[in-house]
DSSP file (Angstrom, degrees, kcal/mol; ACC not computed):
  #  RESIDUE AA STRUCTURE BP1 BP2  ACC     N-H-->O    O-->H-N    N-H-->O    O-->H-N    TCO  KAPPA ALPHA  PHI   PSI    X-CA   Y-CA   Z-CA
    1    1 A X              0   0    0      0, 0.0     3,-0.1     0, 0.0     0, 0.0   0.000 360.0 360.0 360.0 128.8  124.2  185.5  150.8
    2    2 A X        +     0   0    0      1,-0.2     2,-1.2     2,-0.0     5,-0.1   0.898 360.0  59.2 -74.7 -42.4  122.3  183.6  148.1
    3    3 A X  S    S-     0   0    0      4,-0.1    -1,-0.2     3,-0.0     2,-0.1  -0.721  77.2-172.4 -93.5  91.8  122.2  180.3  150.0
    4    4 A X     >  -     0   0    0     -2,-1.2     4,-2.5    -3,-0.1     5,-0.2  -0.370  38.4-107.9 -75.9 160.8  120.4  181.1  153.2
    5    5 A X  H  > S+     0   0    0      1,-0.2     4,-2.2     2,-0.2     5,-0.1   0.874 121.5  53.5 -56.9 -36.6  120.2  178.6  156.0
    6    6 A X  H  > S+     0   0    0      2,-0.2     4,-2.0     1,-0.2    -1,-0.2   0.925 109.4  47.2 -64.2 -44.2  116.5  178.1  155.2
    7    7 A X  H  > S+     0   0    0      1,-0.2     4,-2.5     2,-0.2    -2,-0.2   0.916 111.4  50.7 -64.0 -43.7  117.2  177.4  151.5
    8    8 A X  H  X S+     0   0    0     -4,-2.5     4,-2.3     1,-0.2    -1,-0.2   0.906 109.0  52.1 -61.2 -41.5  120.0  175.0  152.4
    9    9 A X  H  X S+     0   0    0     -4,-2.2     4,-1.7    -5,-0.2    -1,-0.2   0.901 110.4  48.3 -62.4 -40.7  117.6  173.1  154.8
   10   10 A X  H  X S+     0   0    0     -4,-2.0     4,-2.2     2,-0.2    -2,-0.2   0.913 110.9  50.3 -65.3 -43.0  115.0  172.9  152.0
   11   11 A X  H  X S+     0   0    0     -4,-2.5     4,-1.9     1,-0.2    -2,-0.2   0.882 107.9  54.1 -62.5 -38.3  117.5  171.6  149.5
   12   12 A X  H  X S+     0   0    0     -4,-2.3     4,-0.6     2,-0.2    -1,-0.2   0.874 107.3  50.6 -65.3 -36.6  118.7  169.0  152.1
   13   13 A X  H >< S+     0   0    0     -4,-1.7     3,-1.4     1,-0.2     4,-0.5   0.948 110.5  48.9 -64.1 -47.6  115.1  167.7  152.4
   14   14 A X  H >< S+     0   0    0     -4,-2.2     3,-0.9     1,-0.3    -2,-0.2   0.824 105.3  59.2 -61.9 -30.9  114.7  167.4  148.7
   15   15 A X  H 3< S+     0   0    0     -4,-1.9    -1,-0.3     1,-0.2    -2,-0.2   0.692  95.5  64.9 -71.0 -17.9  118.0  165.6  148.5
   16   16 A X  T << S+     0   0    0     -3,-1.4    -1,-0.2    -4,-0.6    -2,-0.2   0.671  78.4 102.8 -79.4 -17.0  116.6  162.9  150.8
   17   17 A X  S <  S-     0   0    0     -3,-0.9     2,-0.9    -4,-0.5     8,-0.1  -0.452  74.4-128.6 -72.3 138.1  114.0  161.7  148.4
   18   18 A X    >   -     0   0    0      6,-0.3     3,-1.0    -2,-0.2     6,-0.3  -0.776  21.2-170.0 -85.0 108.5  114.7  158.5  146.5
   19   19 A X  T 3  S+     0   0    0     -2,-0.9     3,-0.2     1,-0.2    -1,-0.1   0.539  74.0  78.5 -80.5  -6.5  114.2  159.4  142.9
   20   20 A X  T 3  S+     0   0    0      1,-0.2     2,-0.3     2,-0.0    -1,-0.2   0.677 105.4  29.9 -76.4 -14.4  114.3  155.8  141.7
   21   21 A X    X   -     0   0    0     -3,-1.0     3,-1.1     3,-0.1    -1,-0.2  -0.933  59.3-164.0-145.4 120.3  110.7  155.3  142.9
   22   22 A X  T 3  S+     0   0    0     -2,-0.3    35,-0.2     1,-0.2    -1,-0.1   0.597  87.7  73.1 -77.2  -8.5  108.1  158.0  143.0
   23   23 A X  T 3  S+     0   0    0     33,-0.1     2,-0.5     2,-0.0    -1,-0.2   0.373  82.3  82.2 -85.3   5.2  106.0  155.7  145.3
   24   24 A X    <   +     0   0    0     -3,-1.1    -6,-0.3    -6,-0.3    33,-0.2  -0.947  56.6 172.9-115.9 122.4  108.4  156.3  148.2
   25   25 A X        -     0   0    0     -2,-0.5     2,-0.3    31,-0.1    31,-0.2  -0.325  24.8-115.6-108.3-166.6  108.0  159.4  150.4
   26   26 A X  E     -A   55   0A   0     29,-2.1    29,-2.9    -2,-0.1     2,-0.4  -0.918  11.8-147.1-130.9 160.5  109.5  160.7  153.6
   27   27 A X  E     -A   54   0A   0     -2,-0.3     2,-0.7    27,-0.2    27,-0.2  -0.993   4.5-156.9-130.1 123.3  108.2  161.4  157.0
   28   28 A X        -     0   0    0     25,-3.1     2,-0.1    -2,-0.4    -2,-0.0  -0.900  22.4-142.7-100.6 115.3  109.6  164.1  159.2
   29   29 A X    >   -     0   0    0     -2,-0.7     3,-2.0     1,-0.1     8,-0.1  -0.321  20.6-113.2 -78.7 159.1  108.8  163.3  162.8
   30   30 A X  T 3  S+     0   0    0      1,-0.3    -1,-0.1    -2,-0.1     7,-0.1   0.683 116.2  61.5 -63.9 -17.9  107.8  165.9  165.5
   31   31 A X  T 3  S+     0   0    0      2,-0.0    -1,-0.3     6,-0.0     3,-0.1   0.448  82.0 110.1 -89.0  -0.9  111.1  165.1  167.3
   32   32 A X  S <  S-     0   0    0     -3,-2.0    -4,-0.0     1,-0.2     5,-0.0  -0.206  87.7 -74.0 -67.4 164.8  113.2  166.2  164.3
   33   33 A X    >>  -     0   0    0      1,-0.1     4,-2.2     4,-0.0     3,-0.8  -0.318  43.0-120.7 -56.7 140.5  115.2  169.4  164.5
   34   34 A X  H 3> S+     0   0    0      1,-0.3     4,-2.6     2,-0.2     5,-0.2   0.839 113.6  57.0 -54.4 -34.4  113.0  172.5  164.3
   35   35 A X  H 3> S+     0   0    0      2,-0.2     4,-2.0     1,-0.2    -1,-0.3   0.856 107.3  48.0 -67.0 -33.7  114.8  173.7  161.2
   36   36 A X  H <> S+     0   0    0     -3,-0.8     4,-2.3     2,-0.2    -2,-0.2   0.910 112.0  48.9 -71.3 -43.8  114.0  170.4  159.4
   37   37 A X  H  X S+     0   0    0     -4,-2.2     4,-2.0     1,-0.2    -2,-0.2   0.928 113.8  46.6 -60.5 -45.9  110.3  170.6  160.4
   38   38 A X  H  X S+     0   0    0     -4,-2.6     4,-2.2    -5,-0.2    -2,-0.2   0.893 111.4  51.4 -65.1 -40.5  110.1  174.2  159.3
   39   39 A X  H  X S+     0   0    0     -4,-2.0     4,-2.1     1,-0.2    -1,-0.2   0.902 109.2  50.7 -63.7 -41.0  111.9  173.4  156.0
   40   40 A X  H  X S+     0   0    0     -4,-2.3     4,-1.9     1,-0.2    -1,-0.2   0.913 109.8  49.9 -64.2 -42.2  109.5  170.6  155.3
   41   41 A X  H  X S+     0   0    0     -4,-2.0     4,-2.7     1,-0.2    -1,-0.2   0.899 109.1  52.2 -62.9 -40.6  106.5  172.9  155.9
   42   42 A X  H  X S+     0   0    0     -4,-2.2     4,-1.7     2,-0.2    -1,-0.2   0.893 107.5  52.1 -64.0 -38.8  107.9  175.5  153.6
   43   43 A X  H  <>S+     0   0    0     -4,-2.1     5,-2.7     2,-0.2     6,-0.7   0.894 111.0  48.0 -63.5 -38.9  108.3  172.9  150.8
   44   44 A X  H ><5S+     0   0    0     -4,-1.9     3,-1.7     4,-0.2    -2,-0.2   0.931 109.4  52.3 -63.8 -46.1  104.7  171.9  151.3
   45   45 A X  H 3<5S+     0   0    0     -4,-2.7    -2,-0.2     1,-0.3    -1,-0.2   0.811 108.4  52.0 -60.6 -30.2  103.6  175.6  151.2
   46   46 A X  T 3<5S-     0   0    0     -4,-1.7    -1,-0.3    -5,-0.2    -2,-0.2   0.483 117.8-113.8 -84.6  -3.7  105.5  176.0  147.9
   47   47 A X  T < 5S+     0   0    0     -3,-1.7    14,-0.5    -4,-0.3    13,-0.3   0.714  84.3 117.7  80.7  21.1  103.7  172.9  146.4
   48   48 A X  S   <S+     0   0    0     -5,-2.7    10,-2.2    -6,-0.2     2,-0.3   0.735  74.1  32.7 -92.9 -24.9  106.8  170.8  146.2
   49   49 A X  E    S-B   57   0A   0     -6,-0.7     8,-0.2     8,-0.3    -2,-0.2  -0.908  76.2-125.1-131.4 161.4  105.7  168.0  148.6
   50   50 A X  E    S+     0   0A   0      6,-2.6     2,-0.3    -2,-0.3     5,-0.2   0.699  87.0  33.4 -82.9 -21.2  102.3  166.5  149.4
   51   51 A X  E >  S-B   54   0A   0      3,-1.8     3,-1.5     5,-0.2    -7,-0.1  -0.946  74.5-120.5-136.1 155.4  102.2  166.9  153.2
   52   52 A X  T 3  S+     0   0    0     -2,-0.3    -8,-0.2     1,-0.3    -9,-0.1   0.675 116.3  44.8 -67.4 -17.2  103.5  169.4  155.7
   53   53 A X  T 3  S-     0   0    0    -13,-0.1   -25,-3.1   -12,-0.1     2,-0.5   0.041 131.4 -79.5-114.6  25.9  105.5  166.7  157.4
   54   54 A X  E <   +AB  27  51A   0     -3,-1.5    -3,-1.8   -27,-0.2   -27,-0.2  -0.933  65.6 152.6 124.8-111.7  106.9  165.1  154.2
   55   55 A X  E     -A   26   0A   0    -29,-2.9   -29,-2.1    -2,-0.5     2,-0.2  -0.533  58.1 -25.7  80.4-146.4  104.9  162.8  152.1
   56   56 A X  E     -     0   0A   0    -31,-0.2    -6,-2.6    -2,-0.2     2,-0.2  -0.653  64.3-100.4-105.9 158.7  105.5  162.5  148.4
   57   57 A X  E     - B   0  49A   0    -33,-0.2    -8,-0.3    -2,-0.2     2,-0.1  -0.564  34.9-134.7 -71.6 138.9  107.0  164.8  145.8
   58   58 A X     >  -     0   0    0    -10,-2.2     4,-2.8    -2,-0.2     5,-0.2  -0.326  35.3 -95.2 -78.7 175.6  104.5  166.6  143.7
   59   59 A X  H  > S+     0   0    0      1,-0.2     4,-1.5     2,-0.2     5,-0.1   0.909 131.3  46.1 -62.2 -38.6  105.2  166.8  139.9
   60   60 A X  H  > S+     0   0    0    -13,-0.3     4,-2.0     1,-0.2    -1,-0.2   0.929 112.5  50.7 -65.0 -44.9  106.8  170.2  140.5
   61   61 A X  H  > S+     0   0    0    -14,-0.5     4,-3.1     1,-0.2     5,-0.2   0.851 104.7  57.4 -62.4 -36.0  108.7  168.9  143.4
   62   62 A X  H  X S+     0   0    0     -4,-2.8     4,-2.3     2,-0.2    -1,-0.2   0.932 107.5  47.5 -61.0 -45.4  110.0  165.9  141.4
   63   63 A X  H  X S+     0   0    0     -4,-1.5     4,-1.8     2,-0.2    -2,-0.2   0.908 114.1  46.8 -61.7 -42.3  111.5  168.2  138.9
   64   64 A X  H  X S+     0   0    0     -4,-2.0     4,-2.6     2,-0.2    -2,-0.2   0.923 111.5  50.6 -66.7 -43.8  113.1  170.4  141.5
   65   65 A X  H  X S+     0   0    0     -4,-3.1     4,-2.8     1,-0.2     5,-0.2   0.874 107.4  54.6 -62.7 -36.7  114.5  167.3  143.4
   66   66 A X  H  X S+     0   0    0     -4,-2.3     4,-2.1    -5,-0.2    -1,-0.2   0.920 110.8  45.5 -61.4 -43.1  116.0  166.0  140.2
   67   67 A X  H  X S+     0   0    0     -4,-1.8     4,-2.6     2,-0.2    -2,-0.2   0.913 112.7  50.7 -66.1 -42.7  117.8  169.3  139.7
   68   68 A X  H  X S+     0   0    0     -4,-2.6     4,-2.2     1,-0.2    -2,-0.2   0.941 113.3  44.7 -60.0 -48.1  119.0  169.4  143.4
   69   69 A X  H  X S+     0   0    0     -4,-2.8     4,-2.1     1,-0.2    -1,-0.2   0.846 112.1  52.1 -70.1 -32.4  120.3  165.8  143.2
   70   70 A X  H  X S+     0   0    0     -4,-2.1     4,-2.5    -5,-0.2    -1,-0.2   0.920 109.2  51.1 -65.7 -42.8  122.0  166.4  139.9
   71   71 A X  H  X S+     0   0    0     -4,-2.6     4,-2.7     1,-0.2    -2,-0.2   0.912 109.3  50.1 -59.8 -43.7  123.7  169.5  141.3
   72   72 A X  H  X S+     0   0    0     -4,-2.2     4,-1.6     1,-0.2    -1,-0.2   0.925 110.4  50.2 -61.2 -44.3  124.9  167.5  144.3
   73   73 A X  H  X S+     0   0    0     -4,-2.1     4,-0.5     1,-0.2    -2,-0.2   0.922 113.3  45.7 -59.6 -45.4  126.3  164.8  142.0
   74   74 A X  H >< S+     0   0    0     -4,-2.5     3,-1.1     1,-0.2    -2,-0.2   0.917 112.2  50.2 -64.9 -44.1  128.1  167.4  139.8
   75   75 A X  H 3< S+     0   0    0     -4,-2.7    -1,-0.2     1,-0.3    -2,-0.2   0.739 104.8  58.4 -71.3 -21.9  129.5  169.3  142.8
   76   76 A X  H 3< S+     0   0    0     -4,-1.6    -1,-0.3    -5,-0.2    -2,-0.2   0.606  81.6 109.9 -81.8 -11.6  130.9  166.1  144.4
   77   77 A X    <<        0   0    0     -3,-1.1    -3,-0.0    -4,-0.5    -4,-0.0  -0.321 360.0 360.0 -63.7 145.8  133.0  165.3  141.4
   78   78 A X              0   0    0     -2,-0.0    -1,-0.1     0, 0.0    -3,-0.0   0.425 360.0 360.0-102.0 360.0  136.7  165.7  141.9
């Protein structure tokens, strides 16, 4: 399977970012689902976000999030 549960969780985190303002980040709380916490840490480890518990998109992360959100928009078309 190409889309593993871990990959889907990471994509879902990237989809949560508001791309209309780069000054707005996200915060993943310690009470979040373990899969969400782990996905957020993996995005940080990959250099896509600024903190292990969310933060802001890096310049690389911004590009990836733009692609993720464009893909979602395209796939939702009927």
